[in-house]
C-alpha positions as CSV (number, residue, x, y, z in Angstrom):
1,M,2.0,1.7,-19.8
2,S,-0.3,2.2,-17.0
3,L,0.1,2.8,-13.1
4,F,-2.5,0.7,-10.8
5,A,-3.2,0.3,-7.0
6,I,-4.4,-2.4,-4.8
7,A,-3.7,-3.0,-1.2
8,D,-4.1,-5.6,1.5
9,L,-3.4,-8.7,-0.5
10,H,-3.4,-10.7,2.7
11,L,-1.5,-13.9,0.9
12,S,-1.3,-17.0,3.1
13,L,-0.1,-19.8,0.8
14,L,2.3,-21.3,3.8
15,V,-0.2,-19.8,6.8
16,D,-3.3,-21.1,7.7
17,K,-5.3,-17.7,7.8
18,P,-8.6,-17.9,5.8
19,M,-10.0,-14.8,5.0
20,D,-13.4,-15.6,4.2
21,V,-14.3,-15.0,8.1
22,F,-14.1,-11.5,7.1
23,G,-16.9,-11.8,4.7
24,V,-18.1,-13.8,1.8
25,R,-16.3,-11.6,-0.8
26,W,-13.1,-13.0,0.4
27,T,-14.0,-16.6,-0.9
28,D,-11.4,-17.9,-3.0
29,Y,-9.7,-14.5,-2.8
30,M,-6.3,-15.6,-4.2
31,E,-7.8,-17.0,-7.3
32,K,-9.6,-13.7,-7.9
33,I,-6.4,-11.7,-7.3
34,K,-4.7,-13.8,-9.9
35,N,-7.4,-13.9,-12.5
36,R,-8.6,-10.3,-12.0
37,W,-5.0,-8.9,-11.9
38,C,-3.9,-10.7,-15.0
39,A,-7.2,-9.2,-16.7
40,V,-6.1,-5.7,-16.8
41,V,-2.6,-5.5,-15.9
42,T,0.1,-6.3,-18.7
43,D,3.9,-6.6,-18.0
44,D,4.7,-3.0,-19.1
45,D,2.4,-1.6,-16.2
46,T,3.3,-0.9,-12.5
47,V,1.1,-2.0,-9.5
48,I,1.6,-0.1,-6.2
49,V,0.5,-2.4,-3.4
50,P,0.4,-0.3,-0.1
51,G,0.7,-3.1,2.7
52,D,-0.5,-6.1,4.1
53,I,0.8,-8.3,1.3
54,S,1.2,-11.4,3.4
55,W,0.5,-12.9,6.8
56,A,3.9,-14.5,6.9
57,I,5.9,-13.7,10.1
58,D,9.1,-14.4,8.4
59,Y,10.9,-14.3,4.7
60,N,10.6,-18.3,5.0
61,E,6.9,-18.3,5.5
62,A,6.5,-15.5,2.9
63,K,8.4,-17.1,0.0
64,L,5.5,-19.0,-1.6
65,D,3.3,-15.4,-1.5
66,F,6.4,-13.6,-3.1
67,E,6.7,-16.2,-5.7
68,F,2.9,-15.7,-6.4
69,I,3.1,-11.9,-6.8
70,E,6.5,-12.4,-9.1
71,K,3.9,-14.3,-11.3
72,L,1.5,-11.7,-11.9
73,P,2.0,-9.2,-14.6
74,G,3.9,-5.8,-14.3
75,K,6.4,-4.3,-11.8
76,K,5.2,-4.0,-8.1
77,L,6.2,-1.5,-5.6
78,I,5.2,-2.8,-2.3
79,G,4.7,-1.0,1.0
80,K,4.4,-1.9,4.5
81,G,1.3,-2.7,6.3
82,N,0.3,-3.4,9.9
83,H,0.3,-7.2,9.3
84,D,3.6,-7.3,7.3
85,Y,5.7,-9.1,10.2
86,W,7.9,-10.8,7.8
87,W,9.1,-7.0,6.8
88,G,12.8,-6.4,7.7
89,T,15.2,-3.8,6.7
90,M,15.4,-2.5,3.1
91,S,18.6,-4.5,2.5
92,K,17.5,-7.5,3.8
93,N,13.9,-7.5,1.9
94,K,15.9,-6.9,-1.4
95,A,18.5,-9.7,-0.3
96,F,15.3,-12.1,-0.1
97,C,13.9,-11.2,-3.5
98,N,17.5,-11.3,-5.1
99,E,17.6,-14.8,-3.4
100,L,14.8,-16.0,-5.0
101,G,15.7,-14.4,-8.1
102,L,12.4,-11.9,-8.1
103,K,12.9,-9.2,-10.8
104,T,9.6,-7.5,-10.5
105,I,9.0,-6.6,-7.1
106,D,10.5,-3.3,-5.1
107,F,9.8,-1.6,-2.0
108,L,8.3,1.7,-1.2
109,Y,10.0,2.7,2.1
110,N,11.8,6.0,2.9
111,N,12.0,6.5,-1.0
112,A,10.1,7.5,-4.3
113,Y,9.9,6.1,-7.8
114,K,9.2,8.0,-11.1
115,V,6.5,6.1,-12.9
116,E,5.7,7.5,-16.3
117,N,4.5,11.0,-15.7
118,Y,3.7,10.4,-11.7
119,I,6.1,10.1,-9.1
120,V,5.0,7.5,-6.1
121,C,6.1,7.7,-2.6
122,G,4.4,6.8,0.9
123,T,4.8,5.4,4.2
124,R,2.4,3.0,6.5
125,G,1.0,5.8,8.4
126,W,-0.8,5.1,11.9
127,Y,-3.7,5.6,14.0
128,V,-3.3,7.7,16.7
129,D,-6.6,6.8,18.6
130,E,-6.3,3.7,20.6
131,K,-9.7,2.9,19.9
132,L,-9.3,2.6,16.2
133,Q,-6.3,0.0,17.1
134,N,-6.4,-3.7,17.8
135,T,-3.1,-4.3,19.7
136,S,-2.1,-6.8,22.2
137,N,0.5,-4.8,24.2
138,D,0.9,-1.3,25.2
139,V,1.9,1.1,22.1
140,E,3.3,4.6,22.3
141,Y,1.0,6.1,19.7
142,Q,2.3,9.7,19.7
143,K,6.0,7.9,19.1
144,I,4.9,5.9,16.4
145,V,2.9,8.7,14.4
146,N,5.9,10.9,14.8
147,R,8.1,8.2,13.4
148,E,5.6,7.7,10.4
149,A,5.4,11.3,9.9
150,Q,9.3,11.6,9.4
151,R,9.2,8.5,7.1
152,L,6.6,10.4,5.1
153,K,8.9,13.6,5.0
154,M,12.0,11.5,3.9
155,S,10.0,10.0,1.0
156,L,8.4,13.3,-0.2
157,D,11.9,14.7,0.0
158,E,13.1,11.8,-2.4
159,A,9.9,12.2,-4.6
160,K,11.0,16.2,-4.8
161,K,14.3,15.4,-6.1
162,L,13.1,13.2,-9.0
163,Q,10.8,16.2,-10.0
164,E,12.2,17.5,-13.1
165,N,8.9,18.9,-15.0
166,D,6.5,19.3,-12.2
167,E,5.4,15.8,-12.3
168,K,2.4,15.0,-10.0
169,I,3.5,13.3,-6.8
170,L,1.2,10.5,-5.7
171,V,1.5,9.4,-1.9
172,F,0.4,5.9,-0.8
173,F,-0.7,4.7,2.7
174,H,-1.6,1.7,4.2
175,F,-3.5,3.3,7.1
176,P,-5.6,6.4,6.0
177,P,-4.8,9.7,7.3
178,V,-8.3,10.8,7.2
179,F,-11.2,8.6,7.7
180,N,-14.5,9.2,9.3
181,N,-14.0,11.6,12.2
182,F,-10.3,10.5,12.5
183,V,-7.7,13.0,11.3
184,C,-3.8,12.4,11.8
185,D,-3.0,16.0,11.7
186,E,0.8,15.5,12.0
187,I,0.5,13.4,8.5
188,V,-2.0,15.8,7.0
189,N,0.1,18.9,7.6
190,I,3.1,17.4,6.2
191,L,0.9,16.7,3.0
192,L,-0.2,20.3,2.8
193,E,3.2,21.5,3.6
194,Y,4.4,19.8,0.3
195,G,1.4,20.7,-1.5
196,I,0.1,17.1,-2.4
197,T,-3.5,16.7,-3.5
198,Q,-3.6,12.9,-4.1
199,C,-3.3,10.1,-1.9
200,Y,-4.3,6.3,-1.7
201,F,-5.0,3.9,1.3
202,G,-5.7,0.4,2.1
203,H,-6.5,-1.2,5.6
204,I,-10.2,-0.7,5.5
205,H,-12.5,-3.8,4.9
206,G,-16.0,-5.0,4.8
207,S,-17.0,-1.2,4.1
208,Y,-18.3,-1.6,0.5
209,N,-20.7,1.1,0.4
210,I,-18.6,4.2,1.3
211,P,-17.5,6.9,-1.1
212,K,-14.4,5.7,-3.0
213,T,-12.6,9.0,-2.1
214,I,-12.5,11.4,0.8
215,E,-11.9,15.0,0.3
216,Y,-10.1,16.9,3.3
217,N,-8.4,20.3,3.0
218,G,-7.7,20.0,-1.0
219,I,-6.7,16.7,-0.6
220,S,-8.2,13.7,-1.9
221,F,-7.9,10.0,-0.2
222,T,-8.9,7.0,-2.3
223,L,-9.5,3.5,-0.8
224,V,-7.7,1.0,-2.8
225,S,-8.4,-2.1,-0.4
226,A,-8.4,-5.3,-2.5
227,D,-11.8,-6.2,-1.2
228,Y,-13.4,-2.8,-1.8
229,L,-11.9,-3.3,-5.3
230,N,-13.3,-6.7,-5.7
231,F,-9.8,-7.7,-6.3
232,V,-9.7,-5.7,-9.4
233,P,-6.5,-3.4,-9.4
234,M,-7.6,0.3,-9.9
235,I,-6.1,2.1,-12.7
236,L,-4.6,5.6,-11.9
237,M,-2.8,6.4,-15.1
238,P,-3.5,7.3,-18.2
239,Y,-7.0,7.8,-16.4
240,E,-8.7,7.1,-13.1
241,Y,-12.0,5.2,-13.0
């Protein structure tokens, strides 16, 4: 049984949102996701999908996208991204899956899961620099990042409760806490406080020549955006390639 990660599926089976406008790599991307996921993931594996799951704005629009995910092999733990407008409360998300009879999808939100010899947790994260955001309305950046920092602490506290034999905690974000000259100190300081050394993030698209992993203050941050991975889920366990 293996652990994989891939972010930013950007599914749009009921929404007219072509992704090839973001580059030729996105051409026929949903077929690529299906074929390349099935080539490496089995029903015994777990895949972490940290955000930007679907372009849907509500559960009705998300239905076909979630049925698409359900048919893919493995258990899926889904986090929230900045484009996941369909996302509701945890109870509503679970009710939506139950209504559709989805058995392989769960949500990474203020909680943690034990997966083999690892514990996985995380939160969406946020950029505090307005230049790094594309928002249509005024946004209280510091308020949002403080909230995300608290969500991270909640998730890490749940992870610590699951630790029985010092299992390694892996943290998943949608937004990178560290990227180029940007550092979200509020989030990085919490990671340091909890002794976290390994994190994964998505959100970054179209940059295919950048390093896979960023090292900062003893913490590794690894990019797992779908297009960066060429739509092949990255294996994290039993080994990382």
